[in-house]
N, C-alpha and C positions, 0 to 999 in steps of 0.2 A: 505493498499500501504506500502512495507517494506520501509522503509527510513536509515535502515541502524542504524550502530551506538551500536547496541542492548543495547537501553536505556530499554526495556520491554523484556528482555531478553527470557522469558518461551515463549513468541507469536512469537519473532524473530526466534528463533532456532527453533520452530514448522513448520514456513514459510520457513525457509532454506531447512529443510529437506523434505518439500512435494515438492517445487519448484526448487529449486537450484540442488540438487542432482541429480534430475533424468536430469538434462541438463546437468552436468558435467559428469554423465554415459554414456549418449545418444554419446558426444563427445569424449569420452575416447574408447567408441567401434567403434566409426569411424574412428578414430586414429588407431585402433589397426586392423582394418579389411583392411586397407591401406598400413601398414609396407609391404613396396619391389614396393609394386605399383609405378609407376613413377608418380612423382609430376604436378598437375594441376593445371595453374595458373587462379584466380580468378577477377574478374572485378572489 
């Protein structure tokens, strides 16, 4: 499990690239798809 802090830089950068970047890309894609769309409130 990733604890942060980059104490084991190689392992943690690999984790970040394989687990975190896809999530960020998904968020960016969802945001770019919704540009110009009406805002929706979330619960």
